[in-house]
N, C-alpha and C positions, 0 to 999 in steps of 0.2 A: 750868703745873702737871705735875708728874710723873705719868706713868702707870703703873701697876701693870703689870709684865711678864707677857706672855700666859701664858709657860709656869707662872709662879707662880699666877696666877690659876685656870688651867685645873686644876693640881694641887688647889688649894683647892676648888674647886668640885665636883671629883670626890671628894674624900674627903668633904665636905659631903653628897653624894648618897649615899655608899657607907654612912654612918651615919646617913641619915635613917630614920625610924621605919618599920617594914615596913607597918603598916597603911595609911601616909600613901602609900607607893609601890604598894601593891595598890589603893588607892582611885582611882588615876589610871586604872585600867582597869575601873572600876565601870560597870554598865549604867545606874545612875541618875545623871542629870545633875547633880542636887544633891550626891550623893557624889563625882562628879568635881571639881566646883568646890569643894567643902569640901578634898579632897585637894590641889588646886593652891594653894588659900589656905594650907593648913598647910605644904606644901612651902616656899612662897614666904617665910612666916615663918621656918622653919628656915634657908633659906640667908640671911636677913636676920642672924638670929643669928649665924651663923658669919661673916659679912661684917663684924660689928663688930670683928673681930680686926684689921681694916685700919684704918689713918689715913687718911682720904681728905680732901684738902683741894682746893678749887677756886678759881677766880678769883671776883671779884666782878663781878657783870653789872650793868650800866647799869639803873637802874629802869624798869621796863615791857618790856625786852627779853626777859626769861624766861632759864632756863636751856636750853641746846640739848637735844634729846631724844636718849635714850640709842639709839631705833630710828628714826632719821630717815626711813626709808621708810613706816614703820607709824602714826607718830603725829606731831601738829604740836608745836612746841616747848612746854615746860611754862611756863606764865606766871601 
């Protein structure tokens, strides 16, 4: 599977964050934990929409092995 070049991904995410809705970005610093979570969800949704511009193809994983995790130190494999 080909990887997206780091500099292309970095630029894409930088632009995505730059055009994120201001209330969403402001909500990340909210005092209310529920407002912070809502802002994180909104930002994640915004980034997902931006990432739809990429064509990402992956390998087929044998049944039961699951896809490797994006954050190997933080989470177990997705299965």
